[in-house]
C-alpha positions as protocol buffer text, in pm:
chain_id: "A"
residue {
  index: 1
  type: UNK
  ca { x: -722 y: 1051 z: -2931 }
}
residue {
  index: 2
  type: UNK
  ca { x: -689 y: 1401 z: -3065 }
}
residue {
  index: 3
  type: UNK
  ca { x: -995 y: 1618 z: -3074 }
}
residue {
  index: 4
  type: UNK
  ca { x: -979 y: 1919 z: -3296 }
}
residue {
  index: 5
  type: UNK
  ca { x: -1193 y: 2213 z: -3222 }
}
residue {
  index: 6
  type: UNK
  ca { x: -1411 y: 2297 z: -3511 }
}
residue {
  index: 7
  type: UNK
  ca { x: -1435 y: 2657 z: -3592 }
}
residue {
  index: 8
  type: UNK
  ca { x: -1786 y: 2767 z: -3534 }
}
residue {
  index: 9
  type: UNK
  ca { x: -1867 y: 3046 z: -3767 }
}
residue {
  index: 10
  type: UNK
  ca { x: -2178 y: 3237 z: -3691 }
}
residue {
  index: 11
  type: UNK
  ca { x: -2424 y: 3178 z: -3967 }
}
residue {
  index: 12
  type: UNK
  ca { x: -2564 y: 3470 z: -4155 }
}
residue {
  index: 13
  type: UNK
  ca { x: -2904 y: 3577 z: -4031 }
}
residue {
  index: 14
  type: UNK
  ca { x: -3192 y: 3440 z: -4232 }
}
residue {
  index: 15
  type: UNK
  ca { x: -3329 y: 3695 z: -4474 }
}
residue {
  index: 16
  type: UNK
  ca { x: -3652 y: 3855 z: -4366 }
}
residue {
  index: 17
  type: UNK
  ca { x: -3953 y: 3737 z: -4563 }
}
residue {
  index: 18
  type: UNK
  ca { x: -4042 y: 3965 z: -4847 }
}
residue {
  index: 19
  type: UNK
  ca { x: -4343 y: 4183 z: -4781 }
}
residue {
  index: 20
  type: UNK
  ca { x: -4652 y: 4073 z: -4968 }
}
residue {
  index: 21
  type: UNK
  ca { x: -4696 y: 4228 z: -5308 }
}
residue {
  index: 22
  type: UNK
  ca { x: -4962 y: 4497 z: -5316 }
}
residue {
  index: 23
  type: UNK
  ca { x: -5297 y: 4369 z: -5433 }
}
residue {
  index: 24
  type: UNK
  ca { x: -5459 y: 4510 z: -5744 }
}
residue {
  index: 25
  type: UNK
  ca { x: -5795 y: 4556 z: -5570 }
}
residue {
  index: 26
  type: UNK
  ca { x: -5984 y: 4691 z: -5874 }
}
residue {
  index: 27
  type: UNK
  ca { x: -5880 y: 4381 z: -6070 }
}
residue {
  index: 28
  type: UNK
  ca { x: -5976 y: 4154 z: -5779 }
}
residue {
  index: 29
  type: UNK
  ca { x: -6312 y: 4330 z: -5748 }
}
residue {
  index: 30
  type: UNK
  ca { x: -6371 y: 4283 z: -6123 }
}
residue {
  index: 31
  type: UNK
  ca { x: -6286 y: 3910 z: -6099 }
}
residue {
  index: 32
  type: UNK
  ca { x: -6518 y: 3865 z: -5804 }
}
residue {
  index: 33
  type: UNK
  ca { x: -6804 y: 4047 z: -5974 }
}
residue {
  index: 34
  type: UNK
  ca { x: -6750 y: 3846 z: -6294 }
}
residue {
  index: 35
  type: UNK
  ca { x: -6760 y: 3518 z: -6100 }
}
residue {
  index: 36
  type: UNK
  ca { x: -7072 y: 3630 z: -5917 }
}
residue {
  index: 37
  type: UNK
  ca { x: -7238 y: 3719 z: -6249 }
}
residue {
  index: 38
  type: UNK
  ca { x: -7143 y: 3380 z: -6392 }
}
residue {
  index: 39
  type: UNK
  ca { x: -7292 y: 3197 z: -6093 }
}
residue {
  index: 40
  type: UNK
  ca { x: -7612 y: 3402 z: -6104 }
}
residue {
  index: 41
  type: UNK
  ca { x: -7649 y: 3331 z: -6477 }
}
residue {
  index: 42
  type: UNK
  ca { x: -7611 y: 2957 z: -6409 }
}
residue {
  index: 43
  type: UNK
  ca { x: -7865 y: 2982 z: -6129 }
}
residue {
  index: 44
  type: UNK
  ca { x: -8117 y: 3158 z: -6354 }
}
residue {
  index: 45
  type: UNK
  ca { x: -8062 y: 2891 z: -6619 }
}
residue {
  index: 46
  type: UNK
  ca { x: -8114 y: 2611 z: -6363 }
}
residue {
  index: 47
  type: UNK
  ca { x: -8427 y: 2781 z: -6237 }
}
residue {
  index: 48
  type: UNK
  ca { x: -8563 y: 2818 z: -6590 }
}
residue {
  index: 49
  type: UNK
  ca { x: -8484 y: 2452 z: -6665 }
}
residue {
  index: 50
  type: UNK
  ca { x: -8660 y: 2342 z: -6348 }
}
residue {
  index: 51
  type: UNK
  ca { x: -8969 y: 2540 z: -6439 }
}
residue {
  index: 52
  type: UNK
  ca { x: -8975 y: 2404 z: -6793 }
}
residue {
  index: 53
  type: UNK
  ca { x: -8940 y: 2040 z: -6691 }
}
residue {
  index: 54
  type: UNK
  ca { x: -9275 y: 2003 z: -6519 }
}
residue {
  index: 55
  type: UNK
  ca { x: -9401 y: 1651 z: -6481 }
}
residue {
  index: 56
  type: UNK
  ca { x: -9622 y: 1569 z: -6774 }
}
residue {
  index: 57
  type: UNK
  ca { x: -9916 y: 1337 z: -6718 }
}
residue {
  index: 58
  type: UNK
  ca { x: -9807 y: 1141 z: -7026 }
}
residue {
  index: 59
  type: UNK
  ca { x: -9471 y: 1045 z: -6873 }
}
residue {
  index: 60
  type: UNK
  ca { x: -9437 y: 713 z: -6701 }
}
residue {
  index: 61
  type: UNK
  ca { x: -9328 y: 689 z: -6340 }
}
residue {
  index: 62
  type: UNK
  ca { x: -8961 y: 629 z: -6428 }
}
residue {
  index: 63
  type: UNK
  ca { x: -8946 y: 945 z: -6643 }
}
residue {
  index: 64
  type: UNK
  ca { x: -9106 y: 1148 z: -6366 }
}
residue {
  index: 65
  type: UNK
  ca { x: -8861 y: 1007 z: -6112 }
}
residue {
  index: 66
  type: UNK
  ca { x: -8568 y: 1093 z: -6340 }
}
residue {
  index: 67
  type: UNK
  ca { x: -8701 y: 1447 z: -6390 }
}
residue {
  index: 68
  type: UNK
  ca { x: -8751 y: 1490 z: -6015 }
}
residue {
  index: 69
  type: UNK
  ca { x: -8397 y: 1366 z: -5948 }
}
residue {
  index: 70
  type: UNK
  ca { x: -8253 y: 1604 z: -6210 }
}
residue {
  index: 71
  type: UNK
  ca { x: -8440 y: 1898 z: -6059 }
}
residue {
  index: 72
  type: UNK
  ca { x: -8318 y: 1811 z: -5708 }
}
residue {
  index: 73
  type: UNK
  ca { x: -7961 y: 1781 z: -5835 }
}
residue {
  index: 74
  type: UNK
  ca { x: -7986 y: 2120 z: -6006 }
}
residue {
  index: 75
  type: UNK
  ca { x: -8125 y: 2281 z: -5692 }
}
residue {
  index: 76
  type: UNK
  ca { x: -7857 y: 2122 z: -5469 }
}
residue {
  index: 77
  type: UNK
  ca { x: -7590 y: 2257 z: -5702 }
}
residue {
  index: 78
  type: UNK
  ca { x: -7765 y: 2591 z: -5675 }
}
residue {
  index: 79
  type: UNK
  ca { x: -7726 y: 2575 z: -5295 }
}
residue {
  index: 80
  type: UNK
  ca { x: -7350 y: 2538 z: -5336 }
}
residue {
  index: 81
  type: UNK
  ca { x: -7349 y: 2822 z: -5586 }
}
residue {
  index: 82
  type: UNK
  ca { x: -7552 y: 3037 z: -5346 }
}
residue {
  index: 83
  type: UNK
  ca { x: -7292 y: 2973 z: -5075 }
}
residue {
  index: 84
  type: UNK
  ca { x: -7019 y: 3079 z: -5319 }
}
residue {
  index: 85
  type: UNK
  ca { x: -7209 y: 3402 z: -5397 }
}
residue {
  index: 86
  type: UNK
  ca { x: -7221 y: 3475 z: -5023 }
}
residue {
  index: 87
  type: UNK
  ca { x: -6845 y: 3414 z: -4998 }
}
residue {
  index: 88
  type: UNK
  ca { x: -6791 y: 3650 z: -5290 }
}
residue {
  index: 89
  type: UNK
  ca { x: -7010 y: 3915 z: -5128 }
}
residue {
  index: 90
  type: UNK
  ca { x: -6807 y: 3879 z: -4806 }
}
residue {
  index: 91
  type: UNK
  ca { x: -6484 y: 3922 z: -5005 }
}
residue {
  index: 92
  type: UNK
  ca { x: -6623 y: 4236 z: -5169 }
}
residue {
  index: 93
  type: UNK
  ca { x: -6710 y: 4369 z: -4821 }
}
residue {
  index: 94
  type: UNK
  ca { x: -6355 y: 4296 z: -4703 }
}
residue {
  index: 95
  type: UNK
  ca { x: -6221 y: 4494 z: -5000 }
}
residue {
  index: 96
  type: UNK
  ca { x: -6438 y: 4789 z: -4899 }
}
residue {
  index: 97
  type: UNK
  ca { x: -6335 y: 4768 z: -4533 }
}
residue {
  index: 98
  type: UNK
  ca { x: -5966 y: 4724 z: -4609 }
}
residue {
  index: 99
  type: UNK
  ca { x: -5946 y: 4375 z: -4457 }
}
residue {
  index: 100
  type: UNK
  ca { x: -5912 y: 4190 z: -4789 }
}
residue {
  index: 101
  type: UNK
  ca { x: -5599 y: 3977 z: -4815 }
}
residue {
  index: 102
  type: UNK
  ca { x: -5567 y: 3916 z: -4440 }
}
residue {
  index: 103
  type: UNK
  ca { x: -5664 y: 3591 z: -4270 }
}
residue {
  index: 104
  type: UNK
  ca { x: -5990 y: 3626 z: -4078 }
}
residue {
  index: 105
  type: UNK
  ca { x: -5852 y: 3400 z: -3804 }
}
residue {
  index: 106
  type: UNK
  ca { x: -5483 y: 3483 z: -3747 }
}
residue {
  index: 107
  type: UNK
  ca { x: -5462 y: 3821 z: -3922 }
}
residue {
  index: 108
  type: UNK
  ca { x: -5157 y: 3725 z: -4129 }
}
residue {
  index: 109
  type: UNK
  ca { x: -5147 y: 3811 z: -4499 }
}
residue {
  index: 110
  type: UNK
  ca { x: -5300 y: 3549 z: -4729 }
}
residue {
  index: 111
  type: UNK
  ca { x: -5050 y: 3447 z: -4996 }
}
residue {
  index: 112
  type: UNK
  ca { x: -5083 y: 3596 z: -5343 }
}
residue {
  index: 113
  type: UNK
  ca { x: -5107 y: 3256 z: -5516 }
}
residue {
  index: 114
  type: UNK
  ca { x: -5393 y: 3156 z: -5283 }
}
residue {
  index: 115
  type: UNK
  ca { x: -5582 y: 3477 z: -5354 }
}
residue {
  index: 116
  type: UNK
  ca { x: -5516 y: 3431 z: -5725 }
}
residue {
  index: 117
  type: UNK
  ca { x: -5663 y: 3080 z: -5713 }
}
residue {
  index: 118
  type: UNK
  ca { x: -5945 y: 3156 z: -5465 }
}
residue {
  index: 119
  type: UNK
  ca { x: -6007 y: 3532 z: -5460 }
}
residue {
  index: 120
  type: UNK
  ca { x: -6287 y: 3492 z: -5204 }
}
residue {
  index: 121
  type: UNK
  ca { x: -6057 y: 3313 z: -4955 }
}
residue {
  index: 122
  type: UNK
  ca { x: -6086 y: 3450 z: -4603 }
}
residue {
  index: 123
  type: UNK
  ca { x: -5833 y: 3218 z: -4439 }
}
residue {
  index: 124
  type: UNK
  ca { x: -5462 y: 3162 z: -4501 }
}
residue {
  index: 125
  type: UNK
  ca { x: -5357 y: 2813 z: -4607 }
}
residue {
  index: 126
  type: UNK
  ca { x: -5255 y: 2710 z: -4254 }
}
residue {
  index: 127
  type: UNK
  ca { x: -5583 y: 2823 z: -4095 }
}
residue {
  index: 128
  type: UNK
  ca { x: -5784 y: 2668 z: -4381 }
}
residue {
  index: 129
  type: UNK
  ca { x: -5610 y: 2335 z: -4316 }
}
residue {
  index: 130
  type: UNK
  ca { x: -5692 y: 2363 z: -3945 }
}
residue {
  index: 131
  type: UNK
  ca { x: -6055 y: 2437 z: -4032 }
}
residue {
  index: 132
  type: UNK
  ca { x: -6075 y: 2135 z: -4262 }
}
residue {
  index: 133
  type: UNK
  ca { x: -5927 y: 1915 z: -3987 }
}
residue {
  index: 134
  type: UNK
  ca { x: -6191 y: 2040 z: -3744 }
}
residue {
  index: 135
  type: UNK
  ca { x: -5930 y: 2211 z: -3527 }
}
residue {
  index: 136
  type: UNK
  ca { x: -6054 y: 2563 z: -3589 }
}
residue {
  index: 137
  type: UNK
  ca { x: -6401 y: 2694 z: -3515 }
}
residue {
  index: 138
  type: UNK
  ca { x: -6592 y: 2813 z: -3820 }
}
residue {
  index: 139
  type: UNK
  ca { x: -6437 y: 3146 z: -3919 }
}
């Protein structure tokens, strides 16, 4: 049996990853402030609706139960919106401190597409996945 030696050519080194594109922080700040304004407007509308839908003594018990359920649903949605406003405020603080665009856990840059989709993101995709799996303490 004849064994031929294969020529082992050294492979070219892998190209270094491209540095992240610079962030347009004024545009990001404007997007964050616009989203915050939108959420606050929805919250004010929900609050106004809740105040206007007081239980009337002429309603039957089913109508009152439906109104109470609707108010609770609106207020629970408002809790989620309030949490989003806090995330937006944290992102605005990170812009001011110069930490925006870096993962709060590992310190690596957060990808541009992630920040485009979720401008208040504080974790990179990998750390966010770990958080969602319960493998990362709350960041």
